[in-house]
C-alpha positions as CSV (number, residue, x, y, z in Angstrom):
1,M,22.7,10.1,4.7
2,K,23.0,6.9,6.7
3,D,25.1,4.2,5.2
4,T,23.1,1.0,6.1
5,P,23.0,-1.1,2.8
6,E,19.6,-0.8,1.3
7,K,17.5,-4.4,0.5
8,P,17.4,-5.1,-2.8
9,K,14.2,-4.5,-4.7
10,W,13.5,-7.4,-5.3
11,K,12.3,-8.4,-1.5
12,R,10.0,-5.3,-1.3
13,Y,8.2,-6.8,-4.8
14,V,8.2,-10.2,-3.3
15,I,7.2,-8.8,0.1
16,S,4.7,-6.7,-1.3
17,A,3.3,-10.2,-4.3
18,G,2.9,-12.1,-1.3
19,I,0.6,-10.0,1.1
20,G,-1.3,-9.4,-1.7
21,L,-1.9,-13.1,-2.5
22,A,-2.4,-13.6,1.3
23,L,-5.1,-11.4,1.6
24,S,-7.0,-12.4,-1.8
25,L,-6.4,-16.7,-0.2
26,L,-8.7,-14.9,2.9
27,L,-10.8,-13.0,0.5
28,F,-11.6,-15.7,-1.1
29,G,-12.3,-18.3,1.3
30,A,-14.3,-16.2,2.9
31,Q,-16.8,-16.1,0.3
32,G,-16.6,-20.0,1.0
33,G,-15.3,-19.9,-2.6
34,F,-13.0,-23.3,-1.7
35,A,-17.2,-24.9,-1.2
36,A,-17.6,-23.3,-4.9
37,T,-18.5,-26.5,-7.5
38,D,-20.0,-24.3,-10.5
39,P,-16.7,-23.1,-12.5
40,G,-18.6,-19.4,-13.1
41,E,-19.3,-19.0,-9.2
42,R,-15.8,-19.7,-9.1
43,W,-14.4,-17.4,-11.2
44,R,-16.1,-14.5,-10.3
45,L,-15.0,-15.5,-6.3
46,V,-11.4,-15.7,-7.8
47,C,-11.9,-11.9,-9.9
48,D,-13.1,-10.6,-6.4
49,A,-10.8,-11.5,-4.1
50,L,-8.3,-10.3,-6.9
51,F,-9.8,-7.2,-6.9
52,V,-10.0,-6.1,-3.7
53,P,-5.9,-6.3,-2.3
54,G,-5.7,-3.8,-6.0
55,A,-7.4,-1.9,-5.1
56,L,-6.0,-1.7,-1.4
57,F,-2.9,-1.9,-2.7
58,I,-2.8,1.1,-4.9
59,G,-4.9,3.3,-3.0
60,I,-2.1,3.0,-0.5
61,G,0.8,2.9,-3.0
62,L,-1.3,6.4,-4.6
63,M,-1.6,7.9,-0.9
64,A,2.2,7.3,0.1
65,F,3.5,9.3,-3.1
66,V,1.2,12.5,-2.8
67,S,2.7,12.2,1.3
68,Q,6.2,11.1,-0.2
69,N,5.6,14.7,-2.2
70,G,4.5,17.1,0.0
71,V,0.8,17.2,-0.2
72,F,0.5,16.4,4.3
73,D,3.3,18.1,5.7
74,M,1.0,20.8,7.2
75,I,-0.4,17.8,9.0
76,R,2.7,15.4,9.9
77,F,3.9,19.4,11.1
78,S,0.8,20.4,13.1
79,L,0.0,16.9,15.1
80,M,3.7,16.5,15.9
81,K,3.5,19.7,17.6
82,V,0.4,18.4,19.1
83,F,2.0,15.3,21.0
84,S,5.5,16.6,21.1
85,L,3.5,18.3,25.2
86,M,3.7,14.4,26.0
87,F,7.8,14.5,26.1
88,T,10.2,15.5,27.8
89,R,11.7,19.0,27.0
90,K,15.2,17.5,25.9
91,K,13.4,15.4,23.9
92,R,11.4,18.3,22.7
93,E,14.1,20.4,21.8
94,D,15.3,18.1,19.5
95,L,13.1,18.3,17.6
96,P,12.0,21.5,14.2
97,K,10.5,25.1,15.4
98,T,8.7,26.3,12.9
99,F,7.4,24.6,9.7
100,Y,10.0,25.5,7.2
101,D,13.2,24.1,9.8
102,Y,10.9,20.9,9.3
103,K,10.8,21.3,5.6
104,V,14.8,21.7,5.3
105,L,14.6,19.0,7.5
106,K,13.1,16.2,5.2
107,S,14.3,17.8,1.7
108,Q,17.7,16.2,3.1
109,Q,16.3,13.0,3.7
110,E,16.3,10.2,0.8
111,P,13.3,10.2,-1.0
112,T,11.8,6.4,0.4
113,S,10.0,4.5,-2.7
114,F,6.7,3.0,-2.8
115,S,6.0,1.7,-6.8
116,H,6.3,-1.8,-5.8
117,I,3.0,-1.0,-4.2
118,L,1.6,0.1,-7.0
119,W,3.2,-2.4,-9.3
120,V,1.9,-4.8,-7.0
121,G,-2.0,-3.4,-7.2
122,L,-1.7,-3.6,-11.1
123,A,-1.6,-7.0,-11.4
124,L,-3.4,-8.0,-8.8
125,I,-5.9,-5.4,-10.9
126,F,-4.7,-7.5,-14.0
127,L,-4.9,-11.2,-13.0
128,A,-8.4,-10.0,-11.9
129,G,-9.6,-8.5,-15.6
130,I,-8.0,-12.0,-16.0
131,A,-10.5,-13.7,-13.8
132,L,-13.4,-11.3,-15.4
133,A,-12.7,-12.9,-18.6
134,F,-12.9,-16.5,-17.2
135,Y,-16.0,-16.1,-15.7
136,S,-17.7,-14.3,-18.3
137,Q,-16.9,-17.5,-20.7
138,Y,-20.2,-18.7,-18.2
139,E,-21.8,-16.5,-17.5
140,P,-22.0,-13.0,-20.0
141,L,-21.8,-9.9,-18.6
C-alpha cells in the first residue's frame, strides 16, 4: 500500500462535472444553440447536449465498474504478456509469470472507486430530463 494522501472525494466530482458540462457546452455550441432564437428549439438542444455526455459518463463508469470486478482480467493479462516482448529481459522478469500470479498481485492492490463518474452521468441525464420537460411545454411530445 502507498502512503500517499488520497485526493478529497469532492475534487473527483467537481472535475468530472466540469468535464461533463464543458462537453455539454461544446455540443450545444456545435449544434447552433447560441444562435437559436426559438425557445423550444433551444431547450431541445440543451436536452441533447446534456444527454450525450451523461450517457457517455454512465457507459464509462459501468465499464470501469465491471473492469474493477475482474471481467477484463484475462484480456489485460494476455495483452500484458504480448507487449512484454518489447521490454528488456530484466523488465519482463518483474511481470507476473502466470495468470494466477497476476490475480494474486491484483487482489493485493486497493480498488479505485469510479462511482463519481456514474453519479455525474446520472446528474447530467437528470438535467437533460428537466430540459426535456421545458421543451415539451413548447412542442408536445
